[in-house]
TIVO-231314 format. One record per residue: residue number from 1; x, y, z of N, C-alpha, C, CB in turn. Coordinates in pm, whole numbers. Glycine has a CB too. Layout:
REM TIVO-231314
+------+--------+--------+--------+--------+--------+--------+--------+--------+--------+--------+--------+--------+
| resi |    n_u |    n_v |    n_w |   ca_u |   ca_v |   ca_w |    c_u |    c_v |    c_w |   cb_u |   cb_v |   cb_w |
+------+--------+--------+--------+--------+--------+--------+--------+--------+--------+--------+--------+--------+
|  NUM |      X |      Y |      Z |      X |      Y |      Z |      X |      Y |      Z |      X |      Y |      Z |
...
+------+--------+--------+--------+--------+--------+--------+--------+--------+--------+--------+--------+--------+
END
This chain:
REM TIVO-231314
+------+--------+--------+--------+--------+--------+--------+--------+--------+--------+--------+--------+--------+
| resi |    n_u |    n_v |    n_w |   ca_u |   ca_v |   ca_w |    c_u |    c_v |    c_w |   cb_u |   cb_v |   cb_w |
+------+--------+--------+--------+--------+--------+--------+--------+--------+--------+--------+--------+--------+
|    1 |     69 |   4785 |  -2005 |     13 |   4915 |  -1974 |    -88 |   4949 |  -2083 |    124 |   5024 |  -1963 |
|    2 |   -197 |   5012 |  -2046 |   -303 |   5045 |  -2140 |   -260 |   5160 |  -2230 |   -432 |   5080 |  -2065 |
|    3 |   -294 |   5149 |  -2356 |   -263 |   5256 |  -2451 |   -368 |   5365 |  -2443 |   -254 |   5200 |  -2595 |
|    4 |   -329 |   5493 |  -2459 |   -426 |   5601 |  -2451 |   -531 |   5594 |  -2561 |   -355 |   5733 |  -2456 |
|    5 |   -506 |   5517 |  -2667 |   -603 |   5510 |  -2775 |   -709 |   5402 |  -2752 |   -532 |   5484 |  -2906 |
|    6 |   -693 |   5321 |  -2651 |   -791 |   5216 |  -2625 |   -916 |   5276 |  -2563 |   -733 |   5108 |  -2534 |
|    7 |  -1035 |   5225 |  -2599 |  -1158 |   5279 |  -2543 |  -1161 |   5265 |  -2391 |  -1278 |   5209 |  -2604 |
|    8 |  -1217 |   5364 |  -2327 |  -1238 |   5358 |  -2183 |  -1127 |   5420 |  -2101 |  -1255 |   5218 |  -2143 |
|    9 |  -1006 |   5438 |  -2157 |   -897 |   5493 |  -2077 |   -928 |   5635 |  -2033 |   -768 |   5491 |  -2156 |
|   10 |   -983 |   5716 |  -2121 |  -1015 |   5854 |  -2083 |  -1112 |   5856 |  -1966 |  -1076 |   5931 |  -2203 |
|   11 |  -1208 |   5765 |  -1965 |  -1303 |   5759 |  -1855 |  -1233 |   5721 |  -1724 |  -1415 |   5658 |  -1885 |
|   12 |  -1133 |   5633 |  -1732 |  -1063 |   5588 |  -1612 |   -968 |   5694 |  -1557 |   -985 |   5461 |  -1641 |
|   13 |   -912 |   5777 |  -1645 |   -809 |   5870 |  -1600 |   -856 |   6014 |  -1592 |   -692 |   5862 |  -1691 |
|   14 |   -982 |   6040 |  -1624 |  -1032 |   6176 |  -1610 |  -1015 |   6217 |  -1464 |  -1183 |   6187 |  -1655 |
|   15 |   -973 |   6342 |  -1439 |   -943 |   6384 |  -1303 |  -1058 |   6366 |  -1204 |   -902 |   6526 |  -1304 |
|   16 |  -1181 |   6380 |  -1251 |  -1303 |   6369 |  -1169 |  -1277 |   6343 |  -1020 |  -1387 |   6259 |  -1223 |
|   17 |  -1239 |   6447 |   -947 |  -1214 |   6429 |   -803 |  -1345 |   6406 |   -728 |  -1141 |   6552 |   -745 |
|   18 |  -1336 |   6348 |   -609 |  -1456 |   6334 |   -526 |  -1516 |   6471 |   -492 |  -1423 |   6257 |   -397 |
|   19 |  -1640 |   6470 |   -454 |  -1710 |   6593 |   -418 |  -1634 |   6670 |   -311 |  -1852 |   6562 |   -369 |
|   20 |  -1629 |   6802 |   -327 |  -1564 |   6889 |   -230 |  -1420 |   6924 |   -266 |  -1567 |   6825 |    -96 |
|   21 |  -1361 |   6853 |   -361 |  -1224 |   6882 |   -403 |  -1225 |   6984 |   -515 |  -1150 |   6754 |   -447 |
|   22 |  -1127 |   7074 |   -513 |  -1111 |   7169 |   -622 |   -967 |   7164 |   -670 |  -1150 |   7314 |   -578 |
|   23 |   -947 |   7200 |   -796 |   -813 |   7192 |   -853 |   -719 |   7290 |   -785 |   -818 |   7218 |  -1004 |
|   24 |   -599 |   7243 |   -756 |   -493 |   7327 |   -698 |   -423 |   7397 |   -814 |   -392 |   7242 |   -612 |
|   25 |   -439 |   7527 |   -822 |   -386 |   7601 |   -936 |   -266 |   7688 |   -901 |   -494 |   7687 |   -996 |
|   26 |   -228 |   7695 |   -776 |   -117 |   7783 |   -736 |      7 |   7703 |   -699 |   -158 |   7871 |   -619 |
|   27 |     30 |   7594 |   -770 |    145 |   7509 |   -743 |    262 |   7552 |   -832 |    110 |   7359 |   -767 |
|   28 |    381 |   7505 |   -799 |    498 |   7535 |   -881 |    497 |   7457 |  -1011 |    625 |   7505 |   -803 |
|   29 |    591 |   7488 |  -1100 |    593 |   7424 |  -1231 |    609 |   7272 |  -1226 |    703 |   7481 |  -1314 |
|   30 |    689 |   7219 |  -1134 |    708 |   7074 |  -1124 |    576 |   7005 |  -1092 |    813 |   7041 |  -1017 |
|   31 |    506 |   7055 |   -990 |    380 |   6995 |   -949 |    273 |   7013 |  -1055 |    333 |   7055 |   -816 |
|   32 |    267 |   7131 |  -1115 |    170 |   7156 |  -1221 |    192 |   7060 |  -1338 |    178 |   7302 |  -1269 |
|   33 |    317 |   7039 |  -1375 |    350 |   6948 |  -1485 |    305 |   6805 |  -1455 |    500 |   6951 |  -1512 |
|   34 |    315 |   6764 |  -1330 |    284 |   6626 |  -1292 |    139 |   6604 |  -1253 |    372 |   6584 |  -1179 |
|   35 |     57 |   6708 |  -1250 |    -82 |   6699 |  -1205 |   -175 |   6647 |  -1311 |   -130 |   6833 |  -1159 |
|   36 |   -301 |   6686 |  -1299 |   -354 |   6786 |  -1206 |   -372 |   6729 |  -1064 |   -488 |   6840 |  -1258 |
|   37 |   -356 |   6818 |   -968 |   -375 |   6786 |   -827 |   -491 |   6867 |   -774 |   -245 |   6812 |   -745 |
|   38 |   -554 |   6815 |   -669 |   -675 |   6876 |   -612 |   -659 |   6886 |   -461 |   -801 |   6794 |   -649 |
|   39 |   -740 |   6971 |   -399 |   -735 |   6985 |   -254 |   -875 |   7009 |   -198 |   -642 |   7100 |   -213 |
|   40 |   -886 |   6983 |    -68 |  -1009 |   7008 |      6 |   -969 |   7044 |    148 |  -1107 |   6883 |      4 |
|   41 |  -1033 |   7146 |    203 |  -1012 |   7184 |    343 |  -1141 |   7156 |    417 |   -968 |   7334 |    357 |
|   42 |  -1133 |   7074 |    521 |  -1251 |   7036 |    597 |  -1287 |   7142 |    701 |  -1229 |   6902 |    665 |
|   43 |  -1406 |   7130 |    756 |  -1455 |   7228 |    855 |  -1362 |   7241 |    976 |  -1593 |   7188 |    902 |
|   44 |  -1294 |   7132 |   1013 |  -1205 |   7136 |   1129 |  -1067 |   7194 |   1095 |  -1189 |   6996 |   1186 |
|   45 |  -1049 |   7238 |    970 |   -923 |   7298 |    928 |   -824 |   7198 |    870 |   -860 |   7367 |   1043 |
|   46 |   -855 |   7070 |    877 |   -765 |   6970 |    818 |   -775 |   6977 |    666 |   -798 |   6827 |    869 |
|   47 |   -672 |   6929 |    599 |   -670 |   6936 |    454 |   -643 |   6799 |    395 |   -565 |   7036 |    406 |
|   48 |   -689 |   6781 |    274 |   -661 |   6663 |    194 |   -618 |   6709 |     56 |   -785 |   6567 |    185 |
|   49 |   -521 |   6641 |     -2 |   -482 |   6663 |   -140 |   -501 |   6531 |   -212 |   -334 |   6716 |   -153 |
|   50 |   -527 |   6537 |   -342 |   -544 |   6413 |   -416 |   -522 |   6429 |   -564 |   -680 |   6358 |   -391 |
|   51 |   -513 |   6316 |   -632 |   -505 |   6314 |   -778 |   -562 |   6182 |   -829 |   -358 |   6334 |   -826 |
|   52 |   -613 |   6187 |   -949 |   -662 |   6068 |  -1016 |   -545 |   6010 |  -1094 |   -786 |   6099 |  -1110 |
|   53 |   -502 |   5889 |  -1059 |   -386 |   5828 |  -1124 |   -414 |   5806 |  -1273 |   -350 |   5694 |  -1056 |
|   54 |   -323 |   5855 |  -1355 |   -333 |   5842 |  -1500 |   -209 |   5769 |  -1551 |   -348 |   5981 |  -1569 |
|   55 |   -213 |   5729 |  -1675 |   -101 |   5657 |  -1734 |     29 |   5738 |  -1723 |   -130 |   5624 |  -1881 |
|   56 |     20 |   5869 |  -1735 |    139 |   5954 |  -1726 |    207 |   5946 |  -1589 |    102 |   6099 |  -1756 |
|   57 |    135 |   5898 |  -1488 |    189 |   5886 |  -1352 |    258 |   5752 |  -1327 |     77 |   5906 |  -1251 |
|   58 |    253 |   5662 |  -1426 |    297 |   5524 |  -1405 |    441 |   5498 |  -1446 |    208 |   5431 |  -1480 |
|   59 |    496 |   5393 |  -1388 |    627 |   5343 |  -1429 |    609 |   5239 |  -1538 |    705 |   5283 |  -1307 |
|   60 |    716 |   5174 |  -1579 |    710 |   5076 |  -1685 |    630 |   4951 |  -1650 |    847 |   5036 |  -1722 |
|   61 |    598 |   4933 |  -1523 |    519 |   4818 |  -1480 |    370 |   4850 |  -1475 |    566 |   4769 |  -1345 |
|   62 |    334 |   4975 |  -1508 |    194 |   5012 |  -1511 |    136 |   5049 |  -1375 |    116 |   4902 |  -1568 |
|   63 |    222 |   5074 |  -1277 |    174 |   5120 |  -1147 |    226 |   5262 |  -1124 |    219 |   5023 |  -1031 |
|   64 |    156 |   5338 |  -1039 |    197 |   5476 |  -1014 |    340 |   5476 |   -960 |     99 |   5545 |   -913 |
|   65 |    423 |   5559 |  -1021 |    566 |   5565 |   -990 |    587 |   5608 |   -845 |    638 |   5661 |  -1086 |
|   66 |    675 |   5536 |   -776 |    706 |   5569 |   -637 |    761 |   5709 |   -620 |    803 |   5470 |   -581 |
|   67 |    834 |   5758 |   -720 |    887 |   5894 |   -713 |    777 |   5997 |   -714 |    981 |   5920 |   -828 |
|   68 |    671 |   5971 |   -791 |    558 |   6064 |   -793 |    487 |   6063 |   -658 |    459 |   6027 |   -906 |
|   69 |    465 |   5944 |   -603 |    396 |   5936 |   -473 |    480 |   6003 |   -365 |    368 |   5788 |   -434 |
|   70 |    612 |   5987 |   -373 |    701 |   6052 |   -276 |    697 |   6203 |   -291 |    844 |   6000 |   -292 |
|   71 |    703 |   6251 |   -415 |    693 |   6396 |   -438 |    559 |   6449 |   -390 |    713 |   6429 |   -588 |
|   72 |    452 |   6373 |   -411 |    319 |   6411 |   -363 |    321 |   6423 |   -210 |    212 |   6306 |   -407 |
|   73 |    382 |   6326 |   -140 |    391 |   6331 |      6 |    475 |   6450 |     52 |    452 |   6200 |     60 |
|   74 |    583 |   6481 |    -21 |    666 |   6596 |     12 |    582 |   6724 |      4 |    787 |   6605 |    -84 |
|   75 |    498 |   6734 |    -99 |    409 |   6849 |   -111 |    307 |   6856 |      2 |    336 |   6845 |   -244 |
|   76 |    256 |   6740 |     42 |    163 |   6736 |    155 |    231 |   6791 |    281 |    114 |   6592 |    180 |
|   77 |    353 |   6747 |    304 |    423 |   6791 |    425 |    457 |   6939 |    418 |    551 |   6709 |    445 |
|   78 |    496 |   6989 |    301 |    521 |   7132 |    286 |    395 |   7214 |    313 |    573 |   7162 |    147 |
|   79 |    281 |   7163 |    267 |    153 |   7230 |    293 |    125 |   7233 |    443 |     38 |   7161 |    218 |
|   80 |    148 |   7121 |    509 |    124 |   7114 |    654 |    212 |   7213 |    730 |    149 |   6971 |    706 |
|   81 |    338 |   7224 |    688 |    429 |   7320 |    753 |    376 |   7462 |    735 |    572 |   7308 |    694 |
|   82 |    337 |   7496 |    613 |    285 |   7631 |    587 |    159 |   7658 |    670 |    255 |   7649 |    438 |
|   83 |     66 |   7564 |    669 |    -60 |   7585 |    741 |    -37 |   7596 |    892 |   -157 |   7470 |    711 |
|   84 |     62 |   7526 |    945 |     90 |   7526 |   1089 |    170 |   7648 |   1133 |    164 |   7399 |   1127 |
|   85 |    265 |   7692 |   1050 |    358 |   7797 |   1093 |    343 |   7929 |   1018 |    498 |   7749 |   1077 |
|   86 |    277 |   7926 |    901 |    271 |   8041 |    811 |    411 |   8081 |    764 |    203 |   8160 |    880 |
|   87 |    503 |   7985 |    764 |    639 |   8006 |    716 |    669 |   7898 |    612 |    744 |   8002 |    834 |
|   88 |    735 |   7936 |    505 |    776 |   7840 |    404 |    877 |   7744 |    465 |    836 |   7912 |    279 |
|   89 |    863 |   7617 |    436 |    956 |   7516 |    484 |   1023 |   7446 |    367 |    886 |   7415 |    573 |
|   90 |   1153 |   7424 |    376 |   1228 |   7352 |    273 |   1265 |   7214 |    327 |   1356 |   7431 |    230 |
|   91 |   1244 |   7113 |    248 |   1270 |   6976 |    290 |   1420 |   6956 |    315 |   1220 |   6875 |    183 |
|   92 |   1452 |   6908 |    436 |   1591 |   6871 |    462 |   1605 |   6721 |    486 |   1645 |   6948 |    583 |
|   93 |   1496 |   6655 |    514 |   1496 |   6508 |    526 |   1358 |   6457 |    494 |   1541 |   6461 |    669 |
|   94 |   1354 |   6348 |    417 |   1227 |   6284 |    384 |   1250 |   6133 |    387 |   1173 |   6331 |    245 |
|   95 |   1172 |   6063 |    467 |   1175 |   5917 |    474 |   1040 |   5866 |    429 |   1210 |   5867 |    618 |
|   96 |   1041 |   5767 |    342 |    915 |   5714 |    289 |    913 |   5563 |    299 |    895 |   5758 |    142 |
|   97 |    801 |   5511 |    345 |    776 |   5367 |    349 |    663 |   5337 |    253 |    742 |   5318 |    494 |
|   98 |    692 |   5255 |    152 |    590 |   5216 |     54 |    515 |   5097 |    108 |    655 |   5183 |    -84 |
|   99 |    382 |   5110 |    116 |    299 |   5009 |    178 |    215 |   4931 |     78 |    209 |   5073 |    280 |
|  100 |    184 |   4992 |    -34 |    103 |   4929 |   -138 |    121 |   5011 |   -266 |    -50 |   4922 |    -95 |
|  101 |     42 |   4979 |   -368 |     54 |   5047 |   -497 |    -77 |   5117 |   -533 |     92 |   4947 |   -606 |
|  102 |    -65 |   5206 |   -631 |   -183 |   5268 |   -693 |   -175 |   5238 |   -842 |   -189 |   5425 |   -666 |
|  103 |   -292 |   5227 |   -905 |   -301 |   5195 |  -1048 |   -381 |   5302 |  -1119 |   -364 |   5056 |  -1069 |
|  104 |   -373 |   5301 |  -1252 |   -449 |   5394 |  -1334 |   -596 |   5390 |  -1293 |   -432 |   5361 |  -1485 |
|  105 |   -653 |   5508 |  -1275 |   -793 |   5520 |  -1237 |   -815 |   5537 |  -1087 |   -867 |   5400 |  -1283 |
|  106 |   -717 |   5500 |  -1005 |   -731 |   5514 |   -860 |   -731 |   5661 |   -819 |   -618 |   5439 |   -786 |
|  107 |   -811 |   5695 |   -719 |   -804 |   5825 |   -656 |   -702 |   5813 |   -543 |   -945 |   5874 |   -604 |
|  108 |   -591 |   5886 |   -553 |   -485 |   5884 |   -454 |   -501 |   6009 |   -369 |   -342 |   5878 |   -521 |
|  109 |   -504 |   5990 |   -238 |   -537 |   6100 |   -146 |   -441 |   6098 |    -28 |   -683 |   6089 |    -98 |
|  110 |   -411 |   6216 |     24 |   -323 |   6220 |    139 |   -337 |   6347 |    220 |   -182 |   6206 |     96 |
|  111 |   -280 |   6341 |    339 |   -274 |   6456 |    428 |   -147 |   6446 |    511 |   -402 |   6465 |    519 |
|  112 |   -115 |   6552 |    580 |      5 |   6554 |    664 |    -21 |   6639 |    787 |    127 |   6607 |    584 |
|  113 |     59 |   6613 |    889 |     45 |   6683 |   1017 |    183 |   6720 |   1070 |    -31 |   6597 |   1119 |
|  114 |    196 |   6842 |   1117 |    319 |   6882 |   1187 |    312 |   6820 |   1325 |    335 |   7040 |   1194 |
|  115 |    413 |   6741 |   1359 |    416 |   6676 |   1491 |    493 |   6759 |   1594 |    479 |   6538 |   1479 |
|  116 |    581 |   6847 |   1544 |    656 |   6936 |   1633 |    718 |   7045 |   1548 |    767 |   6857 |   1713 |
|  117 |    721 |   7167 |   1601 |    787 |   7277 |   1532 |    867 |   7359 |   1632 |    683 |   7366 |   1457 |
|  118 |    989 |   7390 |   1594 |   1072 |   7480 |   1673 |   1081 |   7612 |   1596 |   1216 |   7419 |   1699 |
|  119 |   1170 |   7701 |   1638 |   1185 |   7826 |   1563 |   1252 |   7805 |   1428 |   1265 |   7927 |   1645 |
|  120 |   1324 |   7693 |   1413 |   1400 |   7675 |   1290 |   1362 |   7553 |   1206 |   1544 |   7667 |   1323 |
|  121 |   1297 |   7454 |   1266 |   1260 |   7333 |   1191 |   1122 |   7284 |   1230 |   1364 |   7222 |   1213 |
|  122 |   1062 |   7209 |   1139 |    933 |   7144 |   1167 |    946 |   6997 |   1132 |    816 |   7211 |   1085 |
|  123 |    882 |   6913 |   1212 |    880 |   6769 |   1193 |    738 |   6732 |   1149 |    922 |   6692 |   1324 |
|  124 |    730 |   6652 |   1043 |    601 |   6629 |    978 |    582 |   6481 |    948 |    591 |   6712 |    849 |
|  125 |    456 |   6439 |    946 |    419 |   6302 |    911 |    309 |   6308 |    806 |    372 |   6222 |   1038 |
|  126 |    322 |   6226 |    701 |    223 |   6223 |    594 |    170 |   6082 |    573 |    283 |   6277 |    463 |
|  127 |     45 |   6075 |    531 |    -21 |   5948 |    499 |    -86 |   5962 |    362 |   -127 |   5909 |    609 |
|  128 |    -59 |   5865 |    274 |   -117 |   5863 |    140 |   -189 |   5730 |    124 |     -7 |   5882 |     29 |
|  129 |   -310 |   5735 |     66 |   -389 |   5613 |     54 |   -471 |   5612 |    -74 |   -481 |   5597 |    174 |
|  130 |   -520 |   5494 |   -107 |   -620 |   5474 |   -210 |   -739 |   5415 |   -136 |   -569 |   5380 |   -330 |
|  131 |   -844 |   5493 |   -120 |   -956 |   5450 |    -35 |   -906 |   5431 |    107 |  -1020 |   5318 |    -89 |
|  132 |   -938 |   5318 |    167 |   -892 |   5291 |    304 |   -759 |   5218 |    307 |   -996 |   5209 |    378 |
|  133 |   -699 |   5193 |    190 |   -573 |   5119 |    181 |   -455 |   5215 |    179 |   -572 |   5030 |     54 |
|  134 |   -372 |   5214 |    284 |   -254 |   5301 |    285 |   -154 |   5256 |    179 |   -188 |   5301 |    424 |
|  135 |    -97 |   5353 |    106 |      5 |   5317 |      8 |    142 |   5375 |     43 |    -37 |   5365 |   -130 |
|  136 |    146 |   5480 |    127 |    273 |   5538 |    165 |    259 |   5609 |    299 |    324 |   5635 |     57 |
|  137 |    360 |   5593 |    382 |    373 |   5670 |    505 |    508 |   5739 |    497 |    362 |   5579 |    636 |
|  138 |    511 |   5868 |    526 |    637 |   5943 |    517 |    652 |   6033 |    638 |    642 |   6026 |    387 |
|  139 |    777 |   6058 |    671 |    810 |   6157 |    772 |    913 |   6251 |    711 |    864 |   6090 |    904 |
|  140 |    914 |   6373 |    762 |   1009 |   6469 |    708 |   1049 |   6573 |    811 |    951 |   6537 |    588 |
|  141 |   1161 |   6636 |    783 |   1209 |   6749 |    861 |   1223 |   6864 |    763 |   1345 |   6717 |    937 |
|  142 |   1170 |   6980 |    800 |   1169 |   7097 |    712 |   1237 |   7214 |    781 |   1025 |   7134 |    673 |
|  143 |   1325 |   7281 |    708 |   1390 |   7402 |    756 |   1292 |   7517 |    736 |   1525 |   7429 |    682 |
|  144 |   1262 |   7589 |    842 |   1172 |   7704 |    832 |   1250 |   7825 |    779 |   1106 |   7736 |    970 |
|  145 |   1192 |   7891 |    683 |   1257 |   8003 |    615 |   1177 |   8131 |    644 |   1267 |   7977 |    460 |
|  146 |   1197 |   8194 |    761 |   1115 |   8308 |    800 |   1119 |   8425 |    703 |   1159 |   8356 |    934 |
|  147 |   1226 |   8443 |    629 |   1232 |   8554 |    533 |   1135 |   8533 |    419 |   1374 |   8570 |    479 |
|  148 |   1079 |   8413 |    406 |    989 |   8383 |    297 |    843 |   8378 |    342 |   1028 |   8251 |    234 |
|  149 |    812 |   8445 |    454 |    673 |   8452 |    500 |    587 |   8517 |    394 |    662 |   8529 |    632 |
|  150 |    466 |   8468 |    381 |    371 |   8530 |    289 |    320 |   8658 |    353 |    255 |   8434 |    255 |
|  151 |    307 |   8763 |    275 |    261 |   8892 |    330 |    115 |   8910 |    311 |    334 |   9008 |    265 |
+------+--------+--------+--------+--------+--------+--------+--------+--------+--------+--------+--------+--------+
END
């Protein structure tokens, strides 16, 4: 794994998101601690979230930790639930399939879609990739918490 004191690491891990992304500043303490994370909302209303993989995101093998990518996908799905229902959703099931890896310097990006929502639960699918290479596919079930609607 590259040491933070070696030349060039700062250039590789600087957040520098692609054009159109802005920093997500209204996240909870867990996500804020593990970031920085960025988002973009497209003209059609779809959203993308992303982060520039840094050494702090890696496991002992020097690749982005699967737990971080899974937590990122969980956040994507929670965002999709909120955007679709305007109700806070709590994760009750999350399934993740790891398809590839991300390394320091990679721009990791993802989105999620609600595939079905009832009055009490939402079913969601998330896709995370590095460029055109998928690295994770996840599905989740979220309990809708109507008392926690944003006012």
